[in-house]
Backbone as CSV, one residue per row, in Angstrom:
resi,resn,N_x,N_y,N_z,CA_x,CA_y,CA_z,C_x,C_y,C_z
1,UNK,-4.100,15.168,-26.527,-4.607,13.433,-27.564,-5.458,13.601,-28.401
2,UNK,-5.862,13.727,-29.055,-7.219,12.895,-29.454,-6.669,11.653,-30.565
3,UNK,-7.337,10.679,-30.968,-7.213,9.587,-31.481,-7.458,9.776,-33.169
4,UNK,-6.962,8.763,-33.977,-7.231,8.911,-35.293,-8.580,9.270,-35.509
5,UNK,-9.638,8.971,-34.764,-10.847,9.103,-34.612,-11.798,10.251,-34.490
6,UNK,-10.699,11.212,-34.020,-11.009,12.205,-32.921,-11.629,12.237,-31.497
7,UNK,-11.083,11.208,-30.987,-11.633,10.547,-29.549,-10.830,11.861,-28.894
8,UNK,-11.216,12.642,-27.584,-10.130,13.623,-27.033,-10.246,13.785,-25.505
9,UNK,-12.072,12.654,-25.101,-12.453,12.686,-23.765,-12.952,11.486,-23.683
10,UNK,-12.784,10.682,-22.411,-13.458,9.957,-21.598,-14.213,10.100,-20.493
11,UNK,-15.405,9.436,-20.480,-16.290,9.860,-19.535,-16.606,8.355,-18.660
12,UNK,-15.770,8.909,-17.452,-15.939,7.430,-16.404,-16.857,7.158,-15.762
13,UNK,-17.914,6.179,-15.437,-18.422,5.773,-14.497,-17.512,5.475,-13.376
14,UNK,-18.057,5.264,-12.176,-17.220,5.417,-10.869,-17.299,3.989,-10.312
15,UNK,-18.404,3.397,-9.828,-18.407,1.969,-9.173,-18.469,1.317,-10.139
16,UNK,-17.231,0.317,-9.506,-17.475,-0.941,-10.369,-16.770,-0.745,-11.283
17,UNK,-15.867,0.943,-11.911,-15.316,0.658,-12.885,-14.384,1.481,-11.924
18,UNK,-13.935,2.571,-11.213,-12.968,2.980,-10.088,-13.114,2.408,-9.465
19,UNK,-13.899,2.179,-8.443,-14.271,2.419,-6.856,-14.649,1.003,-6.893
20,UNK,-14.811,0.236,-6.191,-15.273,-1.019,-5.723,-16.305,-1.009,-4.821
21,UNK,-17.880,-1.331,-5.438,-18.990,-1.583,-4.785,-19.536,-2.333,-4.551
22,UNK,-19.845,-3.299,-2.924,-20.187,-4.122,-2.332,-20.849,-3.865,-1.391
23,UNK,-22.203,-3.805,-1.784,-23.307,-3.373,-1.088,-23.407,-4.079,0.812
24,UNK,-22.797,-6.028,0.291,-23.339,-6.489,1.613,-22.305,-6.249,2.546
25,UNK,-21.355,-5.583,2.325,-20.229,-5.257,3.489,-20.922,-4.420,4.310
26,UNK,-21.649,-3.266,4.037,-22.884,-3.180,4.976,-23.399,-3.045,6.000
27,UNK,-23.594,-4.585,6.452,-23.738,-5.462,7.021,-23.512,-6.706,7.346
28,UNK,-22.215,-6.610,6.851,-21.017,-7.921,6.922,-21.230,-8.304,8.552
29,UNK,-21.394,-7.724,9.658,-21.244,-7.782,11.010,-22.557,-8.798,11.420
30,UNK,-23.405,-8.852,10.475,-24.710,-9.686,11.088,-25.502,-10.265,9.849
31,UNK,-25.423,-10.195,8.386,-26.121,-11.175,7.571,-24.781,-11.376,6.486
32,UNK,-24.772,-12.723,6.069,-23.896,-13.065,5.208,-24.030,-13.052,3.952
33,UNK,-23.099,-12.374,2.829,-23.734,-12.469,1.656,-25.337,-12.542,0.780
34,UNK,-24.931,-14.410,0.866,-26.435,-14.874,0.982,-27.879,-14.580,1.477
35,UNK,-27.807,-14.040,2.663,-28.790,-13.515,3.252,-28.737,-12.107,2.783
36,UNK,-27.886,-11.591,2.511,-28.043,-9.431,1.980,-29.117,-10.379,0.658
37,UNK,-28.367,-10.739,-0.422,-28.964,-11.505,-1.468,-30.716,-11.292,-0.971
38,UNK,-30.900,-12.735,-0.462,-32.332,-12.677,0.193,-33.054,-11.022,0.136
39,UNK,-32.396,-10.287,1.234,-33.205,-9.128,2.166,-32.990,-8.576,0.293
40,UNK,-32.119,-8.225,-0.342,-31.971,-7.459,-1.791,-33.482,-7.451,-2.868
41,UNK,-33.262,-8.763,-2.798,-34.535,-9.131,-3.784,-35.926,-9.313,-2.664
42,UNK,-35.987,-9.384,-1.704,-37.576,-9.071,-1.178,-37.486,-7.493,-1.145
43,UNK,-36.798,-6.980,-0.482,-37.040,-5.775,-0.480,-36.702,-4.954,-1.935
44,UNK,-36.283,-5.422,-2.864,-36.384,-4.359,-4.234,-35.536,-3.404,-3.722
45,UNK,-33.937,-3.861,-3.610,-33.132,-2.903,-3.216,-32.473,-2.026,-4.053
46,UNK,-32.622,-3.032,-5.415,-31.797,-1.999,-6.505,-32.856,-0.705,-6.713
47,UNK,-34.193,-0.617,-6.701,-34.726,0.106,-6.740,-34.885,1.568,-6.034
48,UNK,-34.748,0.649,-4.457,-34.690,1.836,-3.648,-33.352,2.559,-3.878
49,UNK,-32.251,1.511,-4.105,-30.751,2.334,-3.793,-31.307,3.530,-5.421
50,UNK,-31.711,3.328,-6.184,-32.002,3.965,-7.493,-32.510,5.055,-6.899
51,UNK,-33.635,4.822,-6.549,-34.204,6.119,-5.712,-33.458,6.804,-5.368
52,UNK,-32.704,6.798,-4.149,-31.530,7.932,-3.929,-30.608,8.489,-4.784
53,UNK,-30.052,7.473,-5.667,-29.597,8.003,-6.575,-29.608,9.124,-7.519
54,UNK,-31.160,9.024,-7.551,-31.917,9.752,-8.603,-32.409,11.667,-7.758
55,UNK,-31.828,11.298,-6.060,-32.184,12.382,-5.591,-32.707,12.422,-4.455
56,UNK,-33.925,11.061,-4.440,-34.584,11.286,-3.015,-34.217,11.469,-1.753
57,UNK,-34.376,11.672,-0.957,-33.711,12.165,0.318,-33.055,10.411,0.951
58,UNK,-32.488,9.954,1.548,-32.365,8.986,2.023,-33.292,8.546,3.414
59,UNK,-33.597,9.576,3.910,-34.539,9.434,5.211,-35.969,8.823,4.550
60,UNK,-36.558,9.173,3.307,-37.514,9.117,2.198,-37.625,7.874,2.307
61,UNK,-36.067,7.165,1.485,-36.077,5.981,0.886,-35.864,5.094,1.881
62,UNK,-35.296,5.157,3.137,-35.586,4.193,4.344,-36.893,4.275,4.783
63,UNK,-37.827,5.465,4.846,-38.918,5.235,5.373,-40.175,5.001,4.299
64,UNK,-39.723,4.767,3.255,-40.817,3.902,2.133,-40.162,2.562,2.301
65,UNK,-39.336,2.220,2.641,-38.758,0.509,2.884,-39.457,0.111,3.903
66,UNK,-39.411,1.106,5.331,-39.980,0.512,5.640,-41.460,0.456,6.501
67,UNK,-42.136,1.599,5.771,-44.023,1.218,5.597,-44.415,-0.013,4.994
68,UNK,-42.960,-0.755,4.137,-43.683,-2.020,3.675,-43.071,-3.119,4.349
69,UNK,-42.162,-3.418,4.888,-41.645,-3.793,5.934,-40.675,-3.177,7.096
70,UNK,-40.823,-3.201,8.160,-40.034,-2.736,8.577,-38.078,-2.879,9.621
71,UNK,-38.115,-4.786,9.491,-37.200,-5.014,8.673,-36.371,-4.740,7.776
72,UNK,-37.005,-4.375,6.998,-36.455,-3.939,5.274,-35.980,-2.273,5.942
73,UNK,-36.881,-2.151,6.892,-35.961,-0.019,7.103,-34.899,-0.325,7.890
74,UNK,-34.955,-1.436,8.706,-33.901,-1.439,9.690,-32.697,-1.271,8.834
75,UNK,-32.711,-2.810,7.867,-31.272,-3.230,7.121,-31.237,-1.814,6.345
76,UNK,-32.219,-1.603,5.675,-31.944,-0.230,4.968,-30.976,1.032,5.391
77,UNK,-31.275,1.501,6.493,-30.599,2.480,7.665,-29.097,1.774,8.060
78,UNK,-29.229,0.590,8.389,-27.681,0.777,8.703,-26.843,0.262,7.294
79,UNK,-27.472,0.082,5.923,-26.700,0.319,5.187,-26.146,1.681,4.546
80,UNK,-26.786,2.371,5.071,-26.745,4.259,4.683,-25.534,4.390,6.020
81,UNK,-25.973,3.638,6.651,-25.088,3.932,8.261,-23.563,3.754,7.861
82,UNK,-23.503,2.728,7.142,-22.009,2.206,7.270,-21.806,2.200,5.688
83,UNK,-22.401,2.884,5.071,-22.237,2.755,3.352,-20.280,3.013,3.213
84,UNK,-19.594,3.629,3.796,-18.098,3.488,3.776,-17.793,2.102,3.614
85,UNK,-18.259,1.573,4.312,-17.969,0.007,4.036,-18.184,-0.817,3.203
86,UNK,-19.000,-0.052,2.231,-19.147,-0.802,0.869,-18.199,-0.778,-0.389
87,UNK,-17.366,0.289,0.184,-16.445,0.784,-0.890,-15.434,0.200,-0.641
88,UNK,-15.026,-0.954,-1.624,-14.038,-2.239,-1.521,-12.039,-1.458,-1.382
89,UNK,-12.265,-0.478,-1.955,-10.450,0.155,-2.522,-11.081,0.136,-4.323
90,UNK,-9.989,0.713,-4.731,-9.949,0.857,-6.067,-10.266,-0.536,-6.531
91,UNK,-10.914,-0.228,-7.923,-10.809,-0.925,-9.374,-9.653,-1.824,-9.440
92,UNK,-9.129,-2.654,-9.258,-7.647,-2.944,-10.138,-7.314,-2.460,-11.476
93,UNK,-6.223,-1.568,-11.711,-5.593,-1.620,-12.737,-6.238,-0.616,-13.667
94,UNK,-7.183,0.513,-12.707,-7.981,1.257,-13.452,-7.222,2.643,-13.067
95,UNK,-6.893,3.235,-12.013,-6.354,3.862,-12.219,-5.266,4.324,-12.728
96,UNK,-4.340,2.708,-13.009,-2.825,3.386,-14.101,-3.530,3.883,-15.353
97,UNK,-4.624,3.447,-16.062,-5.117,3.579,-16.801,-5.433,5.067,-17.084
98,UNK,-6.301,5.697,-15.903,-6.445,7.400,-15.953,-5.241,7.841,-15.580
99,UNK,-4.242,7.177,-14.827,-3.077,8.334,-14.927,-2.593,8.171,-16.930
100,UNK,-2.508,7.308,-17.475,-1.764,7.208,-18.454,-2.507,8.158,-19.394
101,UNK,-4.430,8.056,-19.452,-4.978,9.007,-20.434,-4.588,10.419,-20.115
102,UNK,-4.623,10.689,-18.348,-4.008,12.122,-18.090,-2.975,12.451,-18.757
103,UNK,-1.983,11.578,-18.877,-0.030,12.011,-19.244,-0.430,12.543,-20.957
104,UNK,-1.592,11.728,-21.601,-1.775,11.702,-22.696,-2.219,12.677,-23.115
105,UNK,-2.850,13.751,-22.225,-3.557,14.880,-22.810,-5.115,14.665,-22.470
106,UNK,-5.437,13.263,-22.629,-7.083,12.880,-23.249,-7.963,13.715,-22.011
107,UNK,-9.179,14.609,-21.862,-9.508,14.928,-21.021,-10.436,13.696,-20.541
108,UNK,-10.408,13.933,-18.643,-11.299,12.723,-18.009,-12.520,13.534,-16.775
109,UNK,-13.753,12.492,-17.535,-14.888,12.989,-16.161,-15.043,12.157,-15.630
110,UNK,-16.345,12.373,-15.142,-16.989,11.079,-14.371,-18.370,11.356,-14.273
111,UNK,-19.173,10.139,-14.759,-20.513,10.800,-14.063,-21.177,9.271,-13.825
112,UNK,-21.677,9.526,-13.042,-22.268,7.933,-11.425,-23.303,8.244,-11.146
113,UNK,-24.102,7.414,-11.115,-25.532,7.323,-10.295,-24.726,6.782,-8.861
114,UNK,-25.127,8.171,-8.016,-24.865,8.282,-6.954,-25.760,9.063,-5.950
115,UNK,-25.846,8.480,-4.636,-26.418,9.589,-3.925,-25.634,10.463,-3.797
116,UNK,-26.062,11.931,-3.243,-25.412,13.009,-3.357,-25.332,13.049,-1.559
117,UNK,-25.574,12.356,-0.629,-25.708,12.228,0.409,-24.235,11.257,0.792
118,UNK,-24.077,10.064,0.052,-22.948,8.997,0.299,-21.644,9.626,-0.172
119,UNK,-22.041,10.419,-1.555,-21.292,10.679,-2.495,-19.435,11.258,-1.856
120,UNK,-19.391,11.236,-0.647,-18.032,12.388,-0.308,-17.467,10.914,0.595
121,UNK,-18.248,10.287,0.570,-17.268,8.786,0.638,-16.275,8.430,-0.537
122,UNK,-16.650,8.557,-1.818,-16.283,8.017,-2.897,-14.421,7.912,-3.312
123,UNK,-13.908,9.348,-3.052,-12.652,9.554,-3.282,-11.739,9.024,-2.255
124,UNK,-12.384,9.182,-0.588,-11.528,8.296,-0.259,-10.855,6.493,-0.589
125,UNK,-11.740,6.527,-0.777,-11.979,4.566,-1.131,-10.965,4.281,-2.427
126,UNK,-11.593,5.475,-3.487,-10.383,5.517,-4.436,-9.970,6.876,-4.770
127,UNK,-8.737,7.013,-4.941,-8.342,8.636,-4.657,-8.194,9.037,-6.135
128,UNK,-8.066,8.040,-6.812,-8.434,8.188,-8.381,-9.432,9.571,-8.942
129,UNK,-10.480,9.228,-8.332,-11.856,10.000,-9.002,-11.331,11.830,-8.582
130,UNK,-10.513,12.131,-7.280,-9.890,13.288,-7.185,-8.737,13.853,-8.568
131,UNK,-8.802,12.903,-9.453,-8.082,13.401,-10.261,-8.268,13.764,-11.697
132,UNK,-10.141,13.291,-11.835,-10.632,13.479,-12.552,-11.206,14.991,-12.953
133,UNK,-11.650,15.975,-13.995,-11.360,17.127,-13.933,-12.998,17.550,-13.123
134,UNK,-13.859,16.739,-13.264,-15.342,17.008,-12.654,-16.247,15.528,-12.402
135,UNK,-17.164,15.157,-11.858,-17.706,14.558,-11.879,-19.453,14.843,-12.036
136,UNK,-19.835,14.681,-12.538,-21.647,14.959,-12.565,-21.873,13.638,-11.663
137,UNK,-22.731,13.960,-10.640,-23.567,13.107,-9.660,-25.000,13.165,-9.916
138,UNK,-25.505,11.317,-9.949,-26.502,11.731,-10.467,-27.725,12.494,-9.092
139,UNK,-27.315,11.953,-7.767,-28.488,12.427,-6.935,-28.287,13.941,-6.566
140,UNK,-27.477,14.555,-7.006,-27.534,15.957,-7.607,-27.694,16.787,-8.640
141,UNK,-28.072,15.874,-9.482,-28.653,16.327,-11.185,-30.448,16.172,-10.994
142,UNK,-30.927,14.972,-10.043,-31.746,14.468,-10.115,-32.671,13.636,-11.020
143,UNK,-31.587,13.160,-11.332,-32.009,12.143,-13.043,-30.663,10.971,-12.638
144,UNK,-30.866,10.169,-13.323,-30.135,8.704,-13.452,-29.694,8.460,-14.755
145,UNK,-28.656,8.010,-15.203,-28.314,6.895,-16.305,-29.593,5.695,-16.217
146,UNK,-29.594,5.772,-17.175,-29.693,6.416,-18.762,-30.052,7.017,-19.324
147,UNK,-30.983,7.948,-18.581,-31.843,9.322,-18.697,-31.104,9.679,-19.630
148,UNK,-31.208,10.384,-20.965,-30.583,11.190,-21.368,-29.956,12.330,-21.167
149,UNK,-31.134,13.145,-20.288,-30.720,14.236,-19.539,-29.622,14.322,-18.566
150,UNK,-28.876,13.215,-18.188,-27.851,13.287,-17.851,-26.425,13.414,-18.588
151,UNK,-26.333,12.716,-19.561,-25.816,12.651,-20.664,-25.656,14.246,-21.168
152,UNK,-26.513,15.183,-21.096,-27.279,16.148,-21.918,-26.229,17.190,-21.030
153,UNK,-26.461,16.853,-19.494,-25.488,17.393,-18.828,-23.763,17.598,-18.817
154,UNK,-23.112,16.710,-18.971,-21.953,16.259,-19.160,-22.107,17.418,-20.477
155,UNK,-22.607,16.964,-21.564,-22.408,17.860,-22.815,-22.660,19.137,-22.495
156,UNK,-23.353,19.815,-21.953,-23.896,21.349,-21.887,-22.957,21.657,-20.948
157,UNK,-22.552,21.320,-19.855,-22.213,21.841,-18.629,-20.624,21.793,-19.103
158,UNK,-19.967,20.997,-19.470,-18.344,20.882,-20.070,-17.958,20.924,-21.338
159,UNK,-19.044,21.464,-22.278,-18.481,21.376,-23.065,-18.279,20.180,-24.020
160,UNK,-18.462,18.822,-24.005,-18.394,17.883,-24.807,-18.729,17.633,-25.631
161,UNK,-18.098,16.932,-26.683,-18.916,16.819,-27.972,-18.581,15.348,-27.946
162,UNK,-20.164,14.725,-27.716,-20.597,13.411,-27.838,-19.634,12.260,-29.027
163,UNK,-19.385,12.585,-30.285,-19.013,12.106,-31.324,-17.500,12.206,-30.714
164,UNK,-17.008,12.571,-29.580,-15.387,12.761,-29.814,-14.690,12.235,-28.431
165,UNK,-16.283,11.806,-27.642,-15.739,11.444,-26.421,-16.663,9.676,-26.277
166,UNK,-15.575,8.934,-25.358,-15.644,7.890,-25.082,-16.641,7.622,-23.974
167,UNK,-17.045,6.965,-23.655,-18.315,7.079,-22.471,-18.052,4.954,-21.726
168,UNK,-17.491,5.014,-20.562,-17.122,3.869,-19.764,-17.709,3.438,-18.596
169,UNK,-18.740,2.156,-18.661,-19.327,1.959,-17.699,-20.194,0.688,-17.418
170,UNK,-20.285,-0.089,-16.409,-20.025,-1.699,-16.439,-21.684,-2.101,-16.615
171,UNK,-22.347,-1.011,-16.851,-23.930,-1.831,-17.381,-24.233,-1.297,-18.301
172,UNK,-25.002,-2.506,-18.905,-25.134,-2.580,-20.550,-25.855,-1.557,-20.672
173,UNK,-27.353,-1.684,-19.772,-28.182,-0.149,-20.108,-27.332,1.014,-20.307
174,UNK,-26.925,1.524,-19.253,-25.982,2.515,-19.606,-25.123,2.484,-20.660
175,UNK,-24.601,1.795,-21.226,-23.829,2.297,-22.247,-24.731,2.259,-23.753
176,UNK,-25.845,1.090,-23.289,-27.059,1.635,-24.525,-27.174,3.250,-24.361
177,UNK,-27.516,3.577,-23.282,-28.368,4.490,-23.192,-26.818,5.529,-23.609
178,UNK,-25.906,5.859,-23.526,-24.420,6.756,-23.768,-24.650,6.423,-25.362
179,UNK,-24.204,5.332,-25.852,-24.384,5.126,-27.244,-26.007,5.706,-28.351
180,UNK,-26.607,5.750,-27.204,-28.038,6.115,-28.344,-28.168,8.026,-27.940
181,UNK,-27.116,8.612,-27.197,-26.973,10.153,-27.416,-25.210,10.172,-28.277
182,UNK,-24.935,9.336,-29.126,-23.719,9.636,-29.929,-22.768,9.516,-29.402
183,UNK,-22.576,8.971,-27.846,-21.477,8.766,-27.342,-20.468,7.351,-28.227
184,UNK,-18.999,6.953,-27.793,-18.687,5.701,-28.190,-18.779,5.241,-26.688
185,UNK,-19.606,3.958,-26.704,-19.664,3.834,-25.581,-18.801,2.002,-25.577
186,UNK,-18.523,2.088,-23.973,-17.693,0.599,-23.884,-17.840,-0.047,-22.336
187,UNK,-18.293,-1.194,-22.220,-18.786,-1.899,-21.195,-17.561,-1.784,-20.737
188,UNK,-17.788,-2.164,-19.598,-16.601,-2.289,-18.516,-16.595,-3.655,-17.476
189,UNK,-15.432,-4.775,-18.257,-15.704,-5.844,-16.921,-14.112,-6.142,-16.598
190,UNK,-13.039,-5.432,-16.875,-11.996,-5.181,-16.253,-10.989,-4.401,-16.754
191,UNK,-9.986,-3.805,-16.114,-8.888,-2.940,-16.651,-7.977,-3.615,-17.765
192,UNK,-7.713,-4.693,-17.779,-7.151,-5.313,-19.177,-7.428,-5.128,-20.392
193,UNK,-9.451,-5.480,-20.449,-10.317,-5.267,-21.365,-10.814,-3.972,-21.433
194,UNK,-10.095,-3.054,-20.792,-10.776,-1.716,-21.080,-9.448,-1.302,-21.907
195,UNK,-8.137,-1.376,-21.648,-7.299,-0.972,-22.023,-6.879,-1.261,-23.118
196,UNK,-7.553,-2.523,-23.812,-6.982,-3.081,-25.064,-8.449,-2.319,-25.685
197,UNK,-9.494,-2.227,-25.136,-10.413,-1.436,-25.812,-10.428,0.073,-26.686
198,UNK,-9.969,0.915,-25.474,-9.069,2.339,-25.603,-7.714,1.821,-26.299
199,UNK,-6.972,0.852,-26.066,-5.462,0.694,-27.579,-6.980,0.975,-29.033
200,UNK,-7.389,0.077,-29.204,-8.402,-0.300,-29.882,-8.964,0.914,-30.642
201,UNK,-9.062,2.119,-29.797,-9.629,3.408,-30.343,-8.756,4.326,-30.282
202,UNK,-7.133,3.755,-30.213,-5.481,4.627,-30.655,-6.067,5.445,-28.910
203,UNK,-6.413,5.742,-28.372,-5.917,6.407,-26.757,-4.971,5.630,-25.795
204,UNK,-4.693,4.752,-26.330,-3.760,4.110,-24.932,-2.833,3.297,-26.064
205,UNK,-1.752,3.220,-25.260,-0.864,1.350,-25.953,-1.642,0.251,-25.555
206,UNK,-1.374,-0.781,-26.216,-2.284,-1.377,-25.811,-1.581,-2.518,-25.155
207,UNK,-1.317,-3.421,-24.432,-1.006,-3.867,-23.119,0.271,-4.871,-23.439
208,UNK,1.577,-4.904,-22.813,2.755,-5.641,-23.075,2.726,-6.954,-22.703
């Protein structure tokens, strides 16, 4: 299927689009969510996490955190040891959207910022991930969204025409990155809004 504007492919982010990711859950046995937030800010967890997503070995990321503060290193190690607990199941409603797109003949791919060392946990938490044709994982490619190069991997490896593809991500920065390389890009907030956005593009029927 292609819509009236020629879209025939949807490329989906995974974290907080298809699978719920809640990092504080990894240390729920010893920290409250508020205490996790304090740690995350003090240790610059987003930067450390992005390094792992970009392909830096987890042991090296943990060692770097520990060199700055041994307690930060300990917490980060526990985060990775308990990573499976951070995946809180499918994002409500998105598996149904993927199934409807697939039934309509829309090509479905994934593009995720995710460490290669923890990616094996993904589909167990959200089985819909295994129904995608393929997933480009940043940690395997050595670069992260919104780097134009990782969108180029999708284009070149899978023969995707960006002008015929829709990219869906919860990060405004990644949405802007996709738009910069000619994808039609949608910022994900919830399944109902995504359905409306895809209906507007002619790829899905509107919600009843």
